[in-house]
C-alpha positions as CSV (number, residue, x, y, z in Angstrom):
1,M,-19.9,-31.4,8.0
2,K,-18.4,-28.0,7.2
3,S,-20.7,-27.7,4.2
4,I,-23.8,-28.5,6.3
5,Y,-22.8,-26.0,9.0
6,T,-22.1,-23.4,6.4
7,I,-25.5,-23.8,4.7
8,L,-27.3,-23.8,8.1
9,L,-25.5,-20.5,9.1
10,L,-26.4,-19.0,5.7
11,I,-30.0,-19.9,6.2
12,I,-30.1,-18.3,9.6
13,S,-28.3,-15.3,8.3
14,N,-30.7,-14.9,5.5
15,I,-33.7,-15.1,7.8
16,F,-32.3,-12.1,9.7
17,M,-31.4,-10.3,6.5
18,T,-34.9,-10.7,5.1
19,F,-36.4,-9.3,8.3
20,A,-34.0,-6.4,8.3
21,W,-34.6,-5.5,4.7
22,Y,-38.4,-6.1,4.5
23,G,-39.7,-6.7,8.0
24,H,-40.2,-2.9,8.5
25,L,-42.7,-3.0,5.7
26,K,-44.8,-5.5,7.5
27,L,-44.5,-3.5,10.7
28,Q,-45.7,-0.4,8.8
29,E,-48.6,-2.5,7.3
30,M,-49.6,-3.5,10.9
31,K,-49.5,0.2,11.9
32,I,-46.7,-0.4,14.4
33,T,-44.1,1.9,12.8
34,T,-46.2,4.2,10.6
35,S,-45.3,7.3,12.8
36,W,-41.6,6.4,13.2
37,P,-39.1,8.7,11.5
38,L,-37.0,7.1,8.7
39,I,-33.9,7.1,11.0
40,G,-35.8,5.0,13.5
41,I,-36.6,2.4,10.8
42,I,-33.0,2.5,9.6
43,L,-31.7,1.9,13.2
44,L,-34.2,-1.0,13.7
45,S,-33.1,-2.6,10.4
46,W,-29.4,-2.2,11.3
47,G,-30.1,-3.8,14.7
48,I,-31.6,-6.8,13.0
49,A,-28.9,-6.9,10.4
50,F,-26.3,-7.1,13.2
51,F,-27.5,-10.6,13.8
52,E,-27.4,-11.4,10.1
53,Y,-23.6,-10.6,10.1
54,C,-23.2,-12.7,13.3
55,F,-24.1,-15.7,11.2
56,Q,-23.0,-14.6,7.7
57,V,-19.4,-14.0,8.6
58,P,-18.8,-17.3,10.3
59,A,-20.6,-19.1,7.5
60,N,-18.3,-17.6,4.9
61,R,-15.1,-18.2,7.0
62,L,-16.1,-21.8,7.7
63,G,-17.2,-22.6,4.2
64,F,-14.4,-20.9,2.2
65,Q,-11.8,-23.2,0.7
66,E,-8.8,-21.1,1.7
67,N,-9.9,-21.6,5.3
68,G,-10.3,-25.4,4.9
69,G,-13.9,-25.2,3.8
70,P,-15.5,-27.0,0.9
71,F,-16.6,-24.0,-1.2
72,S,-15.0,-21.5,-3.5
73,L,-15.9,-17.8,-3.2
74,V,-18.2,-18.0,-6.2
75,Q,-19.9,-21.2,-4.9
76,L,-20.5,-19.5,-1.5
77,K,-22.1,-16.5,-3.3
78,V,-24.4,-18.5,-5.5
79,I,-25.5,-20.8,-2.6
80,Q,-26.2,-17.6,-0.6
81,E,-28.3,-16.1,-3.4
82,C,-30.4,-19.3,-3.7
83,I,-31.0,-19.4,0.0
84,T,-32.0,-15.7,-0.1
85,L,-34.6,-16.4,-2.7
86,V,-36.1,-19.4,-0.9
87,V,-36.2,-17.5,2.4
88,F,-37.7,-14.4,0.7
89,G,-40.3,-16.6,-1.1
90,I,-41.4,-18.1,2.2
91,F,-41.3,-14.7,3.9
92,T,-43.4,-13.1,1.2
93,T,-46.1,-15.8,1.0
94,V,-46.4,-16.1,4.8
95,L,-46.3,-12.5,5.9
96,F,-47.5,-10.6,2.9
97,R,-50.7,-12.4,2.0
98,G,-51.4,-9.9,-0.8
99,E,-48.2,-10.8,-2.6
100,S,-48.1,-14.0,-4.6
101,L,-45.5,-15.8,-6.6
102,H,-46.2,-16.4,-10.3
103,W,-44.8,-18.7,-13.0
104,N,-42.0,-16.2,-13.9
105,H,-40.8,-16.2,-10.3
106,F,-40.5,-20.0,-10.3
107,A,-38.7,-19.8,-13.7
108,A,-36.2,-17.4,-12.3
109,F,-35.7,-19.6,-9.3
110,I,-35.1,-22.6,-11.6
111,C,-32.4,-20.5,-13.4
112,L,-30.7,-19.9,-10.0
113,V,-30.8,-23.6,-9.2
114,L,-29.2,-24.1,-12.6
115,A,-26.6,-21.5,-11.7
116,V,-25.7,-23.6,-8.6
117,Y,-25.4,-26.6,-10.8
118,F,-23.1,-24.8,-13.3
119,V,-20.9,-23.2,-10.6
120,F,-20.3,-26.7,-9.1
121,M,-19.4,-28.3,-12.5
122,K,-15.8,-29.3,-12.8
Protein backbone atom coordinates (compact mmCIF):
# COMPACT_ATOMS: atom_id res chain seq x y z
CA MET A 1 0.00 0.00 0.00
CA LYS A 2 2.91 2.38 0.64
CA SER A 3 3.80 2.29 -3.04
CA ILE A 4 0.25 3.25 -4.05
CA TYR A 5 0.08 6.06 -1.50
CA THR A 6 3.49 7.30 -2.59
CA ILE A 7 2.50 7.40 -6.26
CA LEU A 8 -0.85 9.09 -5.49
CA LEU A 9 0.90 11.75 -3.41
CA LEU A 10 3.43 12.27 -6.20
CA ILE A 11 0.63 12.72 -8.75
CA ILE A 12 -1.10 15.33 -6.58
CA SER A 13 2.22 17.04 -5.93
CA ASN A 14 2.98 17.20 -9.65
CA ILE A 15 -0.41 18.70 -10.44
CA PHE A 16 0.37 21.56 -8.06
CA MET A 17 3.92 21.82 -9.41
CA THR A 18 2.72 22.10 -13.00
CA PHE A 19 0.23 24.82 -12.08
CA ALA A 20 2.92 26.67 -10.11
CA TRP A 21 5.45 26.51 -12.95
CA TYR A 22 3.17 26.99 -15.96
CA GLY A 23 -0.25 28.09 -14.75
CA HIS A 24 0.77 31.74 -14.69
CA LEU A 25 1.32 31.51 -18.46
CA LYS A 26 -2.29 30.47 -18.92
CA LEU A 27 -3.44 33.28 -16.61
CA GLN A 28 -1.42 35.71 -18.73
CA GLU A 29 -2.96 34.27 -21.91
CA MET A 30 -6.41 34.80 -20.37
CA LYS A 31 -5.44 38.45 -19.64
CA ILE A 32 -5.81 37.93 -15.87
CA THR A 33 -2.23 38.63 -14.84
CA THR A 34 -0.89 40.66 -17.77
CA SER A 35 -0.50 43.79 -15.67
CA TRP A 36 0.92 42.01 -12.61
CA PRO A 37 4.53 42.76 -11.71
CA LEU A 38 6.93 39.81 -11.90
CA ILE A 39 7.18 39.66 -8.10
CA GLY A 40 3.40 39.13 -7.93
CA ILE A 41 3.64 36.21 -10.36
CA ILE A 42 6.53 34.76 -8.36
CA LEU A 43 4.56 35.01 -5.10
CA LEU A 44 1.52 33.41 -6.74
CA SER A 45 3.67 30.54 -8.00
CA TRP A 46 5.32 30.11 -4.60
CA GLY A 47 1.90 30.01 -2.99
CA ILE A 48 0.85 27.19 -5.30
CA ALA A 49 4.21 25.43 -4.90
CA PHE A 50 3.67 25.34 -1.12
CA PHE A 51 0.95 22.76 -1.72
CA GLU A 52 3.26 20.84 -4.04
CA TYR A 53 5.67 20.42 -1.13
CA CYS A 54 2.84 19.45 1.22
CA PHE A 55 2.40 16.33 -0.93
CA GLN A 56 5.95 15.82 -2.29
CA VAL A 57 7.71 15.63 1.06
CA PRO A 58 5.32 13.05 2.57
CA ALA A 59 5.45 11.02 -0.67
CA ASN A 60 9.23 10.83 -0.52
CA ARG A 61 9.32 10.07 3.19
CA LEU A 62 6.66 7.37 2.87
CA GLY A 63 8.14 5.81 -0.25
CA PHE A 64 11.84 5.87 0.67
CA GLN A 65 13.33 2.47 1.59
CA GLU A 66 15.22 3.78 4.58
CA ASN A 67 11.89 4.89 6.06
CA GLY A 68 10.31 1.50 5.45
CA GLY A 69 9.04 2.35 1.97
CA PRO A 70 9.35 0.28 -1.18
CA PHE A 71 11.53 2.60 -3.32
CA SER A 72 15.18 3.58 -3.49
CA LEU A 73 16.05 7.25 -3.89
CA VAL A 74 16.78 6.77 -7.61
CA GLN A 75 13.51 4.90 -8.14
CA LEU A 76 11.57 7.70 -6.44
CA LYS A 77 13.18 10.29 -8.70
CA VAL A 78 12.54 8.38 -11.92
CA ILE A 79 8.91 7.70 -10.94
CA GLN A 80 8.47 11.38 -10.14
CA GLU A 81 9.90 12.45 -13.50
CA CYS A 82 7.56 10.14 -15.40
CA ILE A 83 4.58 11.42 -13.44
CA THR A 84 5.71 14.97 -14.17
CA LEU A 85 5.73 14.33 -17.90
CA VAL A 86 2.29 12.69 -17.88
CA VAL A 87 0.79 15.53 -15.84
CA PHE A 88 2.52 18.11 -18.03
CA GLY A 89 1.31 16.39 -21.21
CA ILE A 90 -2.28 16.45 -19.98
CA PHE A 91 -1.93 20.04 -18.75
CA THR A 92 -0.51 21.19 -22.08
CA THR A 93 -3.07 19.52 -24.29
CA VAL A 94 -6.05 20.54 -22.14
CA LEU A 95 -5.15 24.13 -21.18
CA PHE A 96 -2.89 25.22 -24.03
CA ARG A 97 -4.86 24.24 -27.11
CA GLY A 98 -2.25 25.80 -29.43
CA GLU A 99 0.41 23.42 -28.14
CA SER A 100 0.43 19.88 -29.45
CA LEU A 101 2.43 16.80 -28.76
CA HIS A 102 4.41 15.29 -31.62
CA TRP A 103 6.02 11.91 -32.32
CA ASN A 104 9.32 12.99 -30.75
CA HIS A 105 7.54 13.86 -27.49
CA PHE A 106 6.06 10.37 -27.39
CA ALA A 107 9.47 8.86 -28.22
CA ALA A 108 10.99 10.78 -25.29
CA PHE A 109 8.20 9.56 -23.03
CA ILE A 110 8.87 5.96 -24.09
CA CYS A 111 12.53 6.50 -23.19
CA LEU A 112 11.46 7.61 -19.72
CA VAL A 113 9.23 4.58 -19.30
CA LEU A 114 12.24 2.48 -20.26
CA ALA A 115 14.22 4.38 -17.62
CA VAL A 116 11.66 3.27 -15.02
CA TYR A 117 12.02 -0.31 -16.25
CA PHE A 118 15.82 -0.17 -16.03
CA VAL A 119 15.89 1.51 -12.63
CA PHE A 120 13.73 -1.29 -11.22
CA MET A 121 15.83 -4.11 -12.76
CA LYS A 122 17.70 -6.21 -10.25
